[in-house]
C-alpha positions as CSV (number, residue, x, y, z in Angstrom):
1,M,0.0,0.0,0.0
2,T,1.2,3.5,-0.8
3,P,1.9,5.7,2.3
4,R,-0.9,8.1,3.3
5,P,0.7,11.1,4.9
6,P,0.9,12.6,7.4
7,L,2.4,9.5,9.0
8,P,2.9,8.6,12.7
9,P,4.3,9.6,15.0
10,F,2.0,12.6,15.0
11,T,2.7,16.1,16.2
12,P,-0.2,18.4,17.0
13,E,0.4,20.0,13.5
14,T,0.4,16.8,11.5
15,A,-2.5,15.4,13.6
16,R,-4.6,18.5,12.7
17,L,-3.8,17.9,9.0
18,K,-5.0,14.2,9.4
19,V,-8.2,15.3,11.2
20,R,-9.1,17.9,8.5
21,A,-8.4,15.3,5.7
22,A,-10.8,12.9,7.4
23,E,-13.4,15.6,7.8
24,D,-13.1,16.6,4.2
25,A,-13.4,12.9,3.1
26,W,-16.5,12.3,5.3
27,N,-18.1,15.4,4.0
28,S,-17.8,14.0,0.5
29,R,-20.2,11.3,1.5
30,D,-18.4,8.9,-0.8
31,P,-18.2,5.5,1.0
32,A,-15.7,4.0,-1.4
33,R,-13.4,7.0,-1.1
34,V,-13.6,7.1,2.7
35,A,-13.1,3.4,3.1
36,L,-9.7,3.7,1.4
37,A,-8.3,5.7,4.3
38,Y,-8.5,2.6,6.5
39,T,-6.4,-0.6,6.6
40,P,-8.0,-3.6,4.8
41,D,-8.7,-5.1,8.2
42,S,-9.5,-1.9,10.1
43,R,-11.6,-2.5,13.2
44,W,-14.5,-0.2,14.1
45,R,-16.9,0.5,16.9
46,N,-19.6,3.0,15.9
47,R,-22.2,3.4,18.6
48,A,-23.4,-0.2,19.2
49,E,-22.0,-1.6,15.9
50,V,-18.7,-3.4,15.8
51,F,-17.2,-4.6,12.5
52,A,-14.0,-4.9,10.6
53,G,-12.7,-4.5,7.0
54,R,-13.1,-2.0,4.2
55,A,-16.1,-3.8,2.7
56,A,-17.9,-3.5,6.0
57,I,-16.9,0.1,6.4
58,E,-18.2,0.9,2.9
59,A,-21.5,-0.9,3.6
60,F,-21.8,0.9,6.9
61,L,-21.2,4.3,5.4
62,T,-23.6,3.6,2.5
63,R,-26.4,2.9,5.1
64,K,-25.4,5.8,7.2
65,W,-25.5,8.5,4.5
66,A,-28.8,7.1,3.1
67,A,-30.3,7.6,6.5
68,E,-28.5,10.8,7.5
69,Q,-29.4,13.2,4.6
70,E,-27.8,16.6,4.1
71,Y,-24.9,15.5,6.3
72,R,-22.3,18.1,7.3
73,L,-19.5,17.4,9.7
74,I,-16.8,19.3,11.7
75,K,-14.0,17.5,13.5
76,E,-11.4,18.9,15.8
77,L,-8.2,17.5,17.2
78,W,-8.5,16.7,20.9
79,A,-5.2,15.0,21.6
80,C,-2.5,13.0,19.8
81,A,0.5,10.8,20.7
82,E,2.6,8.4,18.6
83,D,0.2,6.6,16.3
84,R,-3.0,7.7,18.0
85,I,-5.4,10.7,17.5
86,A,-8.4,11.6,19.5
87,V,-11.0,13.9,18.0
88,R,-14.3,15.5,19.0
89,F,-16.9,16.2,16.3
90,V,-20.3,17.5,15.6
91,Y,-22.5,17.0,12.5
92,E,-25.9,17.9,11.4
93,W,-28.3,15.9,9.3
94,R,-31.9,15.4,8.3
95,D,-33.8,12.2,8.6
96,A,-36.3,10.7,6.1
97,A,-39.2,12.3,7.9
98,G,-37.6,15.8,7.6
99,A,-36.5,16.2,11.2
100,W,-33.1,17.8,11.8
101,W,-30.5,16.4,14.2
102,R,-27.2,17.5,15.7
103,S,-24.9,14.5,16.5
104,H,-21.8,15.0,18.6
105,G,-19.2,12.8,20.2
106,N,-15.7,11.6,20.3
107,E,-13.5,9.3,18.3
108,N,-10.3,7.5,19.1
109,W,-8.1,6.5,16.2
110,R,-5.0,4.3,15.8
111,F,-2.9,4.3,12.6
112,D,-0.5,1.9,11.0
113,A,3.0,3.0,10.0
114,L,1.8,3.9,6.5
115,G,-0.8,6.3,7.8
116,Y,-4.0,4.2,7.4
117,M,-6.4,4.0,10.2
118,A,-6.4,0.6,11.8
119,E,-8.9,1.3,14.6
120,R,-11.8,3.7,15.0
121,H,-13.9,3.9,18.2
122,A,-16.8,6.4,18.1
123,S,-19.2,7.4,20.8
124,I,-22.0,9.6,19.5
125,N,-25.1,11.3,21.0
126,D,-28.0,12.8,18.9
127,Q,-30.0,15.8,19.8
128,P,-33.1,17.0,17.9
129,I,-32.8,20.5,16.5
130,T,-35.1,22.7,14.5
131,E,-34.2,23.8,11.0
132,A,-33.7,27.3,12.4
133,Q,-31.1,26.0,14.9
134,R,-28.9,24.6,12.1
135,L,-25.4,26.0,12.1
136,F,-23.9,24.1,9.1
137,R,-25.3,25.7,6.0
138,W,-22.4,25.4,3.5
139,P,-23.0,23.7,0.2
140,Q,-22.7,19.9,0.3
141,G,-19.1,18.9,0.3
142,P,-16.0,19.9,2.4
143,R,-16.4,22.7,4.9
144,P,-15.2,26.0,3.5
145,A,-11.9,27.2,4.9
146,D,-13.6,30.4,6.3
147,H,-16.4,28.5,8.1
148,P,-15.9,28.4,11.9
149,G,-14.4,25.3,13.4
150,F,-15.7,23.1,16.2
151,S,-14.7,25.4,19.1
152,D,-16.1,28.5,17.4
153,V,-19.4,26.7,16.5
154,A,-19.8,25.4,20.0
155,L,-19.3,29.0,21.4
156,A,-21.7,30.5,19.0
157,A,-24.4,27.8,19.7
158,G,-24.0,28.3,23.5
159,A,-24.3,32.1,23.1
160,A,-27.5,31.6,21.1
161,G,-28.9,29.4,23.9
162,I,-28.6,26.2,21.8
163,A,-27.4,23.1,23.5
164,T,-23.7,22.9,22.5
165,P,-21.8,19.9,21.2
């Protein structure tokens, strides 16, 4: 497999690059593209689901984005050391009935020497929001460079009296 920089061991700077690359990929909502960032035998825990392998990742993401429409995600580095990165994240989406949701949580990642993610553990909570409470209104795809990041969005939501991520 071809190296996928940045490679471990991570510094805060290289970890932030890895986090933003992951955010951009997930905002593409392209399961095949996203799955290529993981080792062929990558192990996942996402909420109550546990599975392994790129085929399972792609199938999971296909189901996820069919259910979570108009998905927009922001990730932020929480901590890093050696081959591990911890992130916090928030995303907004609409369900098939038209209800809006804000999901927030934490992920722990472990990478192999070539920069592919070998493990992903995600804990996620969902909160219903109204359409008017949405904070992520950029066009579908990667978050624009000038859009506020996780900490700025959390502060803005809190100031507006909206439960923060």
